[in-house]
SEZA-833516 format. One record per residue (C-alpha): x, y, z; residue in one letter. Coordinates in steps of 0.02 Angstrom, whole numbers, padded with zeros to 5 digits, always signed. Layout:
! residues N
XYZA;...
END
This chain:
! residues 679
+00675-02208-00825M;+00506-02235-00773P;+00388-02105-00855V;+00340-02001-00699K;+00172-01881-00798V;+00089-01942-00949S;-00035-01800-01040V;-00182-01850-01139V;-00252-01726-01222I;-00393-01768-01359P;-00406-01678-01500V;-00530-01664-01632Y;-00497-01535-01795N;-00401-01400-01689P;-00339-01293-01819G;-00221-01154-01762K;-00280-01172-01581Y;-00170-01329-01541I;-00022-01221-01569D;-00012-01134-01376P;-00051-01303-01304C;+00114-01384-01416I;+00216-01258-01375D;+00194-01256-01168S;+00217-01468-01198L;+00377-01413-01288L;+00426-01297-01134R;+00404-01386-01006Q;+00536-01387-00882T;+00519-01575-00810L;+00628-01672-00948P;+00580-01737-01090A;+00619-01908-01014R;+00527-01920-00876E;+00334-01874-00958F;+00251-01916-01123E;+00109-01824-01214V;-00030-01940-01279L;-00134-01882-01404F;-00279-01957-01445V;-00348-01909-01613N;-00546-01923-01616D;-00555-01960-01793G;-00516-01776-01841S;-00558-01736-02026T;-00413-01610-02061D;-00234-01631-02068D;-00229-01655-01874T;-00154-01848-01899R;-00034-01801-02000E;+00023-01659-01906R;+00037-01742-01749L;+00138-01894-01811E;+00285-01749-01881K;+00269-01703-01717L;+00295-01854-01622A;+00420-01921-01764G;+00534-01765-01685E;+00482-01757-01508H;+00484-01953-01443P;+00412-01956-01302H;+00263-01868-01413F;+00138-02020-01435R;-00041-02029-01576V;-00167-02127-01561I;-00287-02109-01664T;-00480-02193-01648I;-00639-02191-01744P;-00733-02026-01711N;-00831-02019-01546S;-00901-01865-01547G;-00839-01814-01361W;-00677-01810-01248P;-00734-01943-01134G;-00674-02118-01244K;-00505-02013-01302P;-00443-01984-01107R;-00500-02155-01045N;-00395-02226-01203I;-00274-02125-01125G;-00292-02178-00965V;-00265-02380-01036D;-00123-02325-01136E;-00026-02211-00989A;+00147-02263-00943K;+00144-02127-00818G;+00150-02139-00612E;+00010-01983-00637Y;-00101-01924-00777V;-00117-01761-00824Q;-00280-01708-00934F;-00273-01549-01067V;-00394-01493-01173D;-00320-01452-01364Q;-00357-01248-01343D;-00275-01258-01175D;-00108-01235-01123H;+00006-01257-00970L;+00153-01139-00877A;+00316-01187-00899S;+00337-01292-00727D;+00182-01367-00719A;+00208-01514-00743L;+00371-01533-00630R;+00263-01437-00485R;+00121-01544-00488L;+00208-01712-00508Y;+00345-01671-00358E;+00199-01607-00249M;+00095-01764-00283G;+00253-01870-00241R;+00298-01806-00079R;+00108-01826-00018N;+00060-01989-00105G;-00068-01886-00182S;-00227-02002-00298D;-00264-01794-00364I;-00169-01651-00375V;-00250-01493-00402I;-00147-01338-00510G;-00207-01167-00484K;-00291-01123-00663V;-00332-00966-00742A;-00471-00912-00868S;-00508-00770-01001N;-00691-00828-01019F;-00755-00935-00915R;-00756-00948-00696G;-00619-00987-00589V;-00635-01060-00417P;-00510-00939-00338H;-00560-00985-00160G;-00491-01173-00197V;-00333-01102-00238F;-00317-00950-00088K;-00178-01080-00005K;-00067-01234-00041N;-00139-01370+00038R;-00027-01530+00051E;-00147-01649+00109K;-00367-01624+00112C;-00513-01728+00063T;-00664-01666+00003L;-00738-01655+00182R;-00606-01520+00205D;-00584-01437+00086A;-00703-01344-00051P;-00630-01464-00191L;-00822-01483-00253Y;-00799-01308-00336D;-00674-01368-00446S;-00744-01486-00561L;-00632-01475-00703T;-00552-01626-00764P;-00373-01528-00810H;-00297-01592-00648K;-00136-01746-00635M;-00214-01919-00548F;-00115-02047-00476R;-00130-02172-00643T;-00149-02317-00512E;-00283-02247-00418F;-00416-02215-00575L;-00378-02383-00644R;-00397-02457-00462K;-00557-02379-00437N;-00635-02387-00599G;-00643-02214-00614I;-00676-02191-00795A;-00801-02035-00920Y;-00960-02122-00971P;-00933-02128-01153E;-01036-02034-01306G;-01088-01852-01312K;-01176-01806-01141R;-01153-01659-01041R;-01091-01643-00853L;-00965-01766-00900E;-00826-01693-00816D;-00933-01670-00644Q;-00968-01840-00636L;-00797-01899-00640Y;-00727-01782-00522M;-00866-01831-00415M;-00827-02024-00417E;-00641-01984-00429A;-00662-01872-00265Y;-00771-01985-00140F;-00631-02140-00156P;-00478-02011-00157A;-00384-02015+00012E;-00264-01880-00015V;-00274-01730-00121V;-00151-01590-00136S;-00185-01415-00215I;-00064-01305-00294L;-00095-01113-00257G;+00053-01021-00281D;+00087-01041-00443Y;-00016-01043-00619T;-00025-01219-00675C;-00155-01198-00836Y;-00240-01077-00931F;-00400-01069-01020Y;-00413-01004-01166S;-00556-00909-01275R;-00549-00956-01434R;-00615-00794-01578D;-00724-00953-01648D;-00819-00968-01485G;-00806-01158-01503K;-00713-01188-01325N;-00798-01344-01260A;-00928-01334-01172G;-00994-01168-01254S;-01159-01265-01342A;-01306-01220-01305K;-01379-01324-01176I;-01531-01439-01198V;-01626-01440-01026P;-01727-01613-01028A;-01548-01694-01053E;-01416-01569-00977Y;-01520-01605-00784Y;-01537-01804-00824G;-01358-01793-00827N;-01354-01680-00684L;-01475-01807-00600R;-01327-01944-00606E;-01219-01841-00519V;-01324-01809-00396L;-01356-02007-00378N;-01169-02017-00351V;-01199-01871-00194V;-01337-01963-00114V;-01250-02137-00124A;-01058-02077-00049N;-01143-01995+00088T;-01284-02015+00242E;-01384-01898+00267P;-01322-01721+00365G;-01238-01566+00347E;-01117-01643+00229F;-01234-01729+00097R;-01325-01551+00112D;-01157-01444+00087L;-01107-01545-00081L;-01312-01548-00144L;-01323-01346-00118R;-01160-01323-00250R;-01255-01411-00365F;-01420-01308-00335Y;-01307-01147-00319R;-01227-01161-00487V;-01307-01293-00587E;-01513-01259-00552M;-01533-01096-00477L;-01400-00995-00582S;-01468-01038-00734R;-01625-00958-00683L;-01535-00801-00650S;-01489-00653-00714E;-01407-00602-00825P;-01438-00758-00930A;-01638-00798-00876V;-01690-00633-00959V;-01627-00651-01110K;-01731-00849-01110Y;-01856-00850-01249Q;-02020-00888-01157P;-02015-01072-01236D;-01841-01122-01205F;-01883-01051-01010F;-02021-01177-00990D;-01907-01302-01028K;-01784-01242-00929M;-01912-01231-00755C;-01982-01413-00819D;-01796-01479-00828A;-01735-01395-00659I;-01889-01416-00529R;-01928-01605-00501P;-01720-01601-00464L;-01775-01487-00339G;-01909-01562-00269V;-01819-01728-00275D;-01634-01681-00195F;-01631-01515-00112M;-01739-01545+00059G;-01754-01381+00186D;-01570-01435+00241G;-01502-01361+00073V;-01626-01242+00060H;-01610-01169+00237D;-01415-01142+00199G;-01435-01020+00050L;-01416-00836+00041G;-01577-00726+00063P;-01604-00682-00139L;-01545-00872-00161L;-01686-00935-00049R;-01802-00807-00124I;-01747-00919-00279R;-01782-01074-00213S;-01951-01045-00141A;-02025-00981-00292L;-01928-01124-00398L;-02036-01245-00281R;-02203-01136-00285G;-02175-01126-00482D;-02183-00962-00493D;-02103-00937-00664R;-02128-00741-00676E;-02061-00726-00498G;-01923-00787-00543L;-01906-00660-00686L;-01932-00523-00550R;-01789-00562-00434I;-01686-00591-00585A;-01732-00416-00650R;-01681-00342-00460F;-01546-00426-00441A;-01470-00395-00583G;-01463-00210-00569S;-01356-00235-00403V;-01185-00213-00409K;-01037-00196-00281A;-00963-00021-00283A;-00786+00039-00184A;-00710+00177-00157R;-00501+00187-00121L;-00490+00293+00044E;-00312+00298+00041E;-00134+00231-00068F;+00009+00244+00002A;+00173+00159-00012W;+00276+00041+00127Q;+00442+00026+00175P;+00448-00173+00101D;+00367-00114-00076G;+00192-00167-00047R;+00050-00030-00064V;-00050-00043+00099A;-00219+00022+00031V;-00397+00064+00103T;-00557+00032+00052V;-00762+00049+00097T;-00857-00071+00005A;-01058-00085-00029R;-01177-00184-00130L;-01277-00038-00234V;-01409-00037-00358Q;-01479+00027-00521G;-01413+00159-00637D;-01391+00293-00493D;-01281+00167-00400E;-01418+00188-00220S;-01391+00087-00080P;-01458-00089-00050V;-01568-00044+00102K;-01612-00151+00270L;-01763-00108+00369L;-01716-00098+00560R;-01856-00155+00655R;-01800-00172+00860D;-01653-00297+00852D;-01696-00392+00667R;-01649-00308+00505Y;-01766-00350+00334F;-01731-00319+00140L;-01830-00140+00150H;-01999-00132+00063P;-01907-00018-00049D;-01805-00165-00118N;-01920-00306-00096A;-02037-00247-00200D;-02149-00367-00306G;-02028-00488-00232L;-02122-00544-00092L;-02301-00550-00048A;-02403-00408+00014E;-02345-00345+00184D;-02202-00494+00189E;-02033-00458+00258L;-01877-00557+00218L;-01769-00566+00390D;-01576-00563+00345V;-01520-00539+00518T;-01452-00728+00512D;-01360-00686+00350D;-01261-00520+00427L;-01114-00619+00458D;-01099-00667+00254G;-01071-00490+00219F;-00889-00486+00170S;-00763-00423+00056A;-00573-00461-00024E;-00462-00393-00115L;-00369-00461-00266S;-00227-00418-00405L;-00273-00506-00596R;-00189-00477-00752N;-00296-00408-00893R;-00230-00491-01009E;-00162-00668-00929T;-00332-00682-00818A;-00213-00728-00673V;-00278-00677-00518E;-00204-00674-00323W;-00294-00630-00190P;-00198-00478-00078C;-00194-00495+00119P;-00349-00381+00170A;-00451-00360+00341K;-00639-00296+00317F;-00742-00253+00458D;-00931-00245+00441R;-01031-00094+00500R;-01231-00060+00468I;-01228+00133+00446E;-01397+00227+00464E;-01484+00315+00312L;-01639+00377+00415G;-01786+00320+00446D;-01789+00155+00489G;-01664+00121+00324A;-01486+00041+00360C;-01362-00010+00244E;-01221-00129+00267V;-01017-00043+00245V;-00877-00148+00212L;-00721-00054+00284H;-00553-00125+00237G;-00361-00103+00216S;-00246-00235+00136G;-00097-00222+00033H;-00056-00257-00156V;+00112-00301-00197S;+00190-00329-00374A;+00341-00399-00285E;+00369-00593-00216A;+00240-00621-00052V;+00207-00762+00052K;+00147-00862-00067G;+00187-00818-00218R;+00345-00766-00326G;+00348-00584-00408R;+00192-00538-00534V;+00220-00557-00718S;+00259-00405-00847R;+00061-00331-00879G;-00071-00259-00836F;-00125-00289-00657W;-00309-00213-00602D;-00362-00222-00418I;-00504-00269-00403W;-00638-00307-00238V;-00740-00449-00229P;-00905-00418-00107L;-01024-00561-00040R;-01197-00501+00024G;-01365-00572+00027L;-01335-00726-00066G;-01269-00620-00189L;-01059-00617-00276V;-01013-00470-00344R;-00851-00376-00383K;-00799-00229-00399A;-00650-00124-00505R;-00549-00005-00362L;-00516+00173-00426G;-00643+00240-00532A;-00708+00303-00349D;-00572+00396-00251R;-00527+00517-00096A;-00464+00678-00139P;-00291+00661-00124G;-00249+00505-00166V;-00187+00535-00363D;-00036+00635-00270A;+00005+00458-00176D;+00014+00366-00320C;+00219+00377-00378L;+00260+00280-00475P;+00428+00140-00409A;+00565+00060-00482S;+00559-00105-00333L;+00655-00260-00321G;+00842-00340-00397S;+00816-00322-00544P;+00720-00155-00544A;+00561-00159-00624R;+00456-00010-00643A;+00270-00035-00575V;+00167+00124-00626I;-00015+00131-00536P;-00090+00249-00657Y;-00304+00276-00695F;-00375+00209-00846T;-00452+00310-00984D;-00596+00359-01000P;-00662+00232-00823F;-00527+00293-00685G;-00507+00129-00620N;-00314+00103-00531L;-00209-00030-00631T;-00034-00056-00605L;+00089-00066-00758D;+00240-00182-00715V;+00379-00189-00787A;+00340-00057-00940R;+00204-00152-01021R;+00153+00013-01108S;+00208+00175-00966K;+00360+00244-00936K;+00444+00300-00777L;+00513+00459-00875A;+00306+00526-00932D;+00242+00487-00759Y;+00390+00587-00676L;+00388+00721-00803A;+00280+00832-00700D;+00332+00792-00529R;+00457+00923-00452P;+00647+00884-00419V;+00724+00936-00288L;+00922+00947-00236R;+01025+00927-00061T;+01047+01061+00020P;+01223+01024+00059T;+01385+00917+00036G;+01360+00808-00125R;+01255+00840-00239T;+01090+00725-00283E;+00937+00752-00348L;+00774+00693-00273R;+00618+00626-00394L;+00463+00566-00331E;+00486+00394-00369L;+00455+00273-00236F;+00596+00145-00214T;+00655+00026-00107T;+00826-00053-00172T;+00981+00028-00262T;+00996+00048-00446T;+01171+00008-00510S;+01263+00104-00622A;+01243+00013-00770S;+01036+00038-00765D;+01051+00230-00726V;+01110+00334-00890Q;+01138+00554-00842L;+01115+00621-01012V;+01196+00802-01063L;+01146+00896-01204S;+01197+01076-01261P;+01056+01216-01164A;+01007+01289-01321D;+00971+01123-01422G;+01127+01127-01527T;+01237+01017-01579G;+01278+00837-01544S;+01154+00707-01442A;+01277+00745-01294G;+01365+00656-01170H;+01308+00527-01043T;+01354+00507-00888L;+01346+00336-00775R;+01270+00348-00599T;+01170+00236-00467S;+01003+00274-00395L;+00977+00232-00224H;+00828+00241-00088P;+00832+00398+00035T;+00660+00407+00145G;+00555+00297+00030G;+00609+00419-00140L;+00746+00375-00261A;+00900+00504-00263H;+01018+00514-00408I;+01208+00563-00367T;+01280+00691-00472V;+01449+00675-00517P;+01570+00823-00471S;+01660+00791-00641R;+01599+00752-00824A;+01773+00744-00898P;+01778+00772-01093G;+01632+00899-01072V;+01660+01069-01143A;+01607+01224-01035P;+01445+01306-01024G;+01289+01289-00995A;+01182+01105-01008W;+01034+01004-00983K;+01069+00874-00860L;+00935+00735-00884A;+00898+00521-00859V;+00848+00381-00932R;+00767+00275-00818L;+00680+00169-00938D;+00832+00086-01054G;+00966+00146-01143E;+00822+00177-01284K;+00666+00250-01176G;+00630+00422-01157P;+00738+00540-01055A;+00680+00633-00907L;+00737+00798-00901G;+00817+00840-00721L;+00881+01028-00699C;+01016+01149-00800D;+01188+01154-00766V;+01326+01221-00786T;+01519+01141-00841I;+01650+01213-00779G;+01850+01207-00832A;+01892+01039-00799G;+01730+00954-00818G;+01673+01026-00632R;+01476+01020-00644I;+01374+01168-00547E;+01186+01115-00531V;+01078+01249-00556D;+01060+01367-00399P;+00899+01394-00389Y;+00818+01226-00390L;+00719+01186-00250P;+00808+01121-00113R;+00760+00939+00023I;+00706+01010+00173P;+00876+01036+00279V;+00768+00918+00450E;+00732+00771+00290L;+00912+00768+00240M;+00970+00780+00450A;+00864+00622+00470D;+00935+00546+00331V;+01101+00582+00373A;+01062+00519+00557R;+00976+00358+00488K;+01147+00329+00366R;+01274+00336+00512R;+01164+00226+00621K;+01173+00092+00454A;+01360+00128+00456A;+01384+00094+00623L;+01283-00068+00632R;+01380-00133+00466R;+01553-00094+00550A;+01495-00181+00717L;+01462-00324+00625R;+01588-00339+00534A;+01701-00337+00659V;+01597-00373+00807G;+01524-00557+00707G;+01638-00668+00717P;+01696-00631+00911I;+01515-00649+00950V;+01481-00813+00838R;+01630-00872+00968R;+01535-00849+01129L;+01414-00955+01235P;+01245-00910+01202P;+01204-00810+01341E;+01356-00699+01310G;+01303-00692+01112R;+01137-00602+01197K;+01227-00481+01309R;+01343-00425+01163A;+01193-00419+01019R;+01080-00312+01165R;+01261-00208+01193L;+01256-00172+01010A;+01080-00126+00978A;+01116+00010+01105R;+01253+00088+01032I;+01166+00092+00843S;+01004+00152+00928G;
END
C-alpha cells in the first residue's frame, strides 16, 4: 500500500524528552502501514541511535537515518524529505508530540483539496500561538486571503512533490530564522493551503531543562542578517503596494519592534541593547517604508518613529509605559442556558499602573488623542498623538484555555465599543460584550477534554494586545449563579469555581479535582409539594442521567450500624435544574429514622446529604415533611410542559407514519395542526 505520510524528525541527544513524541506516533489512528516515521539522527553522542534502532526493529514503519553532526535541524529535515516515501511530509520536533488523530485528519484534508500545505491547530505551554490562524477550518486558501504569515513554524504537512518540484529546502548549518525563510519560500508558490482549526494536532511542550529549540540567546548581527534574507524573499515575490506592506509589517512588528519592546527591552544590558538597535535599524531603513509604518497601531507608530530617529532612550520610555498597560475585564453576568452553554456578559478596558487607572484619551472637538497624562515623556512637548482613526482597532474576544495542555478555543462573542466620559475632556474606550462558553461540543469543535479550563478576554487597542483572566472582578450575585452542572452524554460534571487566592473563573470539567458533592453541600434541597416525591438540587443539567450512574444511600440517622443501603434512581432536568426521584419503597430496610444521601461523583465519590427520611412498614419511604417545598407555581408550569411533551411524543408516534405518506402540502397542514394541538 502506498505510504500516505512520512513523519520527519531531526534528532540530537533528546534523552527523555523524545518519549512523548514516540508515544504519540505509536498511538496514531492512521494505520501503521499507511505512514512512516523517519528519525534523522544528527550524530547524537548519547544512546539515541541504539534506542531508535531498537524501536525501528520493533515497528517496521519506523526508520533511522544517522548522519555526521551538522549542528542544526536544517540538514536532517532535507535528508528526511529526500528519503520520504510518503505522498505528504509532516515535520515534528523531537520534544513535541502529535494528537492521536492528527495524521489521519491532516492527510484527509490535504487529499480532498489537493493541498500543497496543510496546517493543523497547535497548542503550547511556553511559546506564542497564532490563534487567529485557527479560528475556523479553511479548506482552500493562500497567502493572499488568509493570515498564513502569522504561522511560520514548519510543523505542518507538505505535499512531498510540491517541495521537490519547487526546490524548497532548508539552508544547512547553524543559523537563525531558517523556519521563517523556509515557510515564506513555501507559501509563495503554494496554490492550495488548508487549515484544520477544529482539532488540536500539534503540541509544543516546555522542557524542564530550558533547552527547547530556539531558546538560545540571539546574536543581533547574525539574527538580523538572517532576517534580511527572509525580507528579501518577500520583496522578490511581491510588487510594491499594500500586499507587500502587509507582509513586511508582520516582520516589523514581530521580529523587530517587539524585540525593542516590553518586557524584554527594559531588562537588556546597555551593550546588548545598543547591538540590537544597531542591527535592527538598517532593516527598518531598507525595508520599512511609510506604507508599512502608517499601518501600525498608535503605540507601534511611536516606536517606529523613535527607531527611525535612533532615539534609544525614547524606546525605553515607551516600553516602560506600555509595560504598565494591561487588560481588565469584569464579569457582569453568568447564566446557564437550556442548551448547556454559559452566557456571560463582560466589560473590558485597558488600564495602567498598580492602581489600574484607565488609559485615558483626550477629546478635542471630534478628534481623540492619547491623553498627555499617559503620553508624558513619549512625545515632544505640546505634541499629541491622534488616535481617532485607530478607535476601530479596539476589540475584545472570549476564549477558553486548558491550563495544563494550553489548548485554546475561541468562544462566540460580540463586543460593542463605547466612549465613556471621565470628566475635563478625558474619556476612555470601554468594550461591552456578551458571549457563550461551552464545555460541550459546539460548531467548530467537539467536547473539551477533562481538565481545568480558564476563561480569558484578549483585548486589542492602541496597537497593544493584552489578555485578562475573567472573574476576579465580578458583579454581586455572580457567585450564586455559578451553579455546578452535569452535562452531555455520557454525563460529565462541569463545575465553575473561583480560584484561590486570585478569584478567577475556571471550569473544572469531568472532575479534574472538584466534586459535585462538595459544591452542592451548602445549597438548598427542595421537595415536590404533591404527587411523586422528587428532590430538586441546585445542579444545572440538560440530560437525564441513568439509574446506573446515580446512587441513593440510606444510613442510620444515629450514625450507628452498617454503612447502610443503596438504591438506584435517575436524575433528570426539570426547569433547568436536576430532580432526583425518591423511590416509594426501600425493600429490606428496617423501619426507623434514616438519612438519605446521593452519590453524584461515582461509587467511590463522596455522598451528598439530602434529607432525613422515615422508613415505615414494608419499606415505605417518607421524606422529612419539614423539608422546604418547590413553589407550587413552578411545579404547575413543569407539569404543563411535561403534558405537552408527552402529547407531542404521542402525536409523533401515532400520526408520524400517516403524515409521512401525505403529499408535501398535506404534510405541512398536518404539522401546523399538530403544533396547535400540542401548543
